[in-house]
C-alpha positions as CSV (number, residue, x, y, z in Angstrom):
1,M,122.7,96.6,88.0
2,G,122.8,95.9,91.5
3,R,119.3,97.4,92.4
4,K,117.8,94.6,90.4
5,L,118.6,92.1,93.0
6,L,117.0,94.0,96.0
7,N,113.7,92.1,95.8
8,L,111.7,94.5,98.3
9,R,108.2,94.2,97.3
10,D,108.1,90.5,98.4
11,G,109.0,91.2,102.2
12,V,107.4,89.4,104.7
13,F,107.6,89.7,108.4
14,E,109.5,86.3,109.2
15,V,109.9,86.1,113.4
16,S,110.6,88.7,116.4
17,A,113.6,87.5,119.0
18,V,114.9,88.5,122.0
19,E,117.8,86.1,122.3
20,P,119.6,84.2,119.5
21,A,118.2,81.0,119.7
22,Q,115.0,82.7,118.4
23,Y,116.8,84.4,115.4
24,P,116.1,82.9,112.0
25,R,118.0,79.8,111.0
26,D,118.7,79.3,107.0
27,T,118.6,76.0,106.0
28,G,120.7,76.6,102.8
29,P,123.4,79.4,102.7
30,P,122.9,82.0,105.5
31,L,121.1,85.4,103.8
32,P,123.2,88.2,104.3
33,E,121.7,90.7,107.2
34,I,121.3,94.6,107.5
35,A,120.2,95.9,110.8
36,L,118.4,99.2,111.1
37,V,119.3,101.0,114.3
38,G,118.2,104.4,115.9
39,R,116.5,106.6,118.6
40,S,112.7,105.2,119.1
41,N,110.4,107.2,117.2
42,V,113.1,107.9,114.3
43,G,111.4,106.1,111.6
44,K,112.5,102.8,111.2
45,S,109.4,101.1,110.3
46,S,108.4,103.5,108.1
47,L,111.3,103.2,106.2
48,L,111.0,99.5,105.8
49,N,107.5,100.2,104.5
50,C,108.5,103.0,102.1
51,L,111.4,100.7,100.6
52,A,109.1,97.6,100.2
53,N,106.0,99.6,98.8
54,R,103.5,98.5,101.7
55,R,102.0,100.5,104.6
56,D,101.4,97.4,106.6
57,L,104.9,95.3,106.6
58,A,106.1,97.0,109.6
59,K,104.1,97.9,112.4
60,T,104.6,102.0,113.0
61,S,103.2,103.5,116.5
62,S,102.9,107.0,117.3
63,R,104.4,106.1,120.8
64,P,108.0,105.7,121.3
65,G,109.3,102.8,122.7
66,K,106.7,100.7,121.8
67,T,109.0,98.1,119.6
68,Q,110.5,95.7,122.3
69,T,112.0,92.8,120.1
70,I,114.2,92.1,117.4
71,N,112.1,92.0,114.3
72,F,113.4,90.2,111.3
73,Y,111.9,90.6,107.6
74,K,112.9,88.7,104.9
75,F,113.4,89.9,101.4
76,G,114.0,87.4,98.8
77,N,118.0,87.0,99.2
78,F,118.5,89.4,102.1
79,R,117.1,90.1,105.7
80,M,116.3,93.6,107.3
81,V,116.6,93.2,111.0
82,D,114.7,96.1,113.1
83,L,116.1,96.8,116.5
84,P,114.3,98.2,119.2
85,G,114.9,102.2,119.5
86,Y,117.3,103.4,121.8
87,G,117.2,106.7,123.9
88,Y,113.6,107.1,124.9
89,A,113.5,108.0,128.9
90,E,109.7,107.2,129.4
91,V,110.3,103.8,129.0
92,S,111.2,101.9,132.0
93,K,114.8,101.7,133.3
94,R,114.2,97.8,133.7
95,I,113.2,97.4,130.1
96,R,115.8,99.8,128.8
97,A,118.1,97.9,130.6
98,K,117.2,94.7,128.8
99,W,117.3,96.5,125.3
100,G,121.2,97.2,125.2
101,P,122.4,93.4,125.7
102,M,119.8,92.4,123.3
103,I,121.0,95.0,120.5
104,E,124.6,94.6,121.4
105,T,124.4,90.7,121.3
106,Y,122.8,90.8,117.9
107,L,125.7,93.2,116.6
108,R,128.3,91.5,117.7
109,E,127.6,88.0,117.2
110,R,125.3,87.6,114.3
111,E,127.7,86.4,111.5
112,Q,124.8,87.5,108.9
113,L,125.2,90.5,109.5
114,V,126.9,92.5,106.9
115,G,126.1,96.0,107.3
116,V,124.0,98.5,109.6
117,I,121.8,101.5,108.9
118,H,122.0,104.4,111.3
119,I,118.8,106.3,111.4
120,V,118.7,109.9,112.8
121,D,116.2,112.7,112.9
122,L,117.0,115.4,109.8
123,R,115.1,118.0,112.0
124,H,117.5,117.4,115.3
125,K,121.1,117.7,116.1
126,P,122.1,114.2,116.8
127,T,122.0,113.1,120.2
128,Q,124.3,111.8,122.8
129,D,123.1,108.2,122.1
130,D,123.3,108.9,118.4
131,V,126.9,109.9,118.7
132,Q,127.5,106.6,121.0
133,M,126.3,104.3,118.1
134,S,128.0,105.9,115.5
135,Q,131.5,105.5,117.4
136,W,130.5,102.2,118.3
137,L,129.9,101.3,115.0
138,Q,133.2,102.7,113.8
139,H,134.8,101.1,116.7
140,Q,133.9,97.7,115.5
141,G,134.6,98.6,111.8
142,M,131.2,97.6,110.9
143,P,130.1,98.8,107.4
144,Y,127.2,101.1,107.8
145,G,125.7,104.5,106.3
146,V,123.3,107.3,107.9
147,I,120.0,108.1,107.0
148,A,118.3,111.2,108.1
149,T,114.8,110.7,108.1
150,K,111.3,113.2,108.3
151,A,113.0,115.6,105.7
152,D,109.0,116.2,104.9
153,K,108.8,117.9,108.3
154,I,111.1,120.5,107.6
155,S,111.3,123.3,104.6
156,R,113.5,121.6,101.2
157,G,116.0,125.2,101.4
158,K,117.1,123.9,105.1
159,W,117.9,120.2,104.3
160,Q,121.5,120.5,103.4
161,Q,121.6,123.1,106.7
162,H,120.6,120.4,108.8
163,A,122.2,117.6,106.9
164,K,125.6,119.5,107.4
165,M,125.0,119.6,111.1
166,T,124.4,115.4,111.2
167,K,127.7,115.3,109.2
168,E,129.7,117.2,111.5
169,V,128.5,115.3,114.5
170,L,128.6,111.9,113.4
171,G,131.4,112.3,110.8
172,V,129.3,111.0,108.0
173,E,127.4,112.4,105.2
174,P,123.5,111.1,105.6
175,I,121.6,110.4,103.2
176,I,117.8,112.9,103.0
177,F,115.2,110.7,103.6
178,S,111.4,110.9,103.7
179,A,108.7,108.1,104.2
180,Q,106.2,110.0,103.2
181,T,107.2,111.5,100.1
182,A,110.0,108.7,98.9
183,V,112.7,111.7,98.7
184,G,115.9,109.7,98.9
185,K,114.6,106.3,98.3
186,A,116.8,105.5,95.2
187,E,119.9,106.5,97.3
188,V,118.9,104.2,100.3
189,L,118.4,101.2,97.9
190,A,121.8,102.0,96.2
191,L,123.2,102.1,100.0
192,L,122.0,98.6,100.7
193,A,123.1,97.3,97.6
194,E,126.5,98.4,98.4
195,L,126.4,97.0,101.9
196,L,125.0,93.6,100.6
197,G,127.7,93.5,97.8
198,F,125.3,93.0,95.3
199,N,126.6,96.1,93.0
């Protein structure tokens, strides 16, 4: 029932922002928002495109650290918000110093935020940055779920082994996902519906 309310095919890029004054403002009731957080190049844009059945809704890049703004995408009756990726060493310290407060300000102060999708790479053990983000979300009492992307990069027989490693480190069972094959897409849509209260 809930998934029918998720209007993902008509998603549009709304605005890029670096401070609250630039965030979208709703003329009617505020739209609920789901934030995407994760390391640089973990596949946040590819996840958005897969969910929307589009290749070009969110710009993807092979260069980690390219997203340097908070990007808002409107999907009918809710938004998804792509936050800058964290933990990429080759991005200058000056830029990384800006990202931290930018991300934290949004996560702390945005009243429309109802949940967070924490994206990690299924292939690798979660990093210390991943652990810190997970602990912060738990400390804040923020509803969230974990998605482990890039499942197509490893053999299917190793998925559960890698997912178990992720759960052991972060304390949350991840949804195994691939933007290339759409494995896990239904589970991600169900998670979105749950976070949005559309069930």
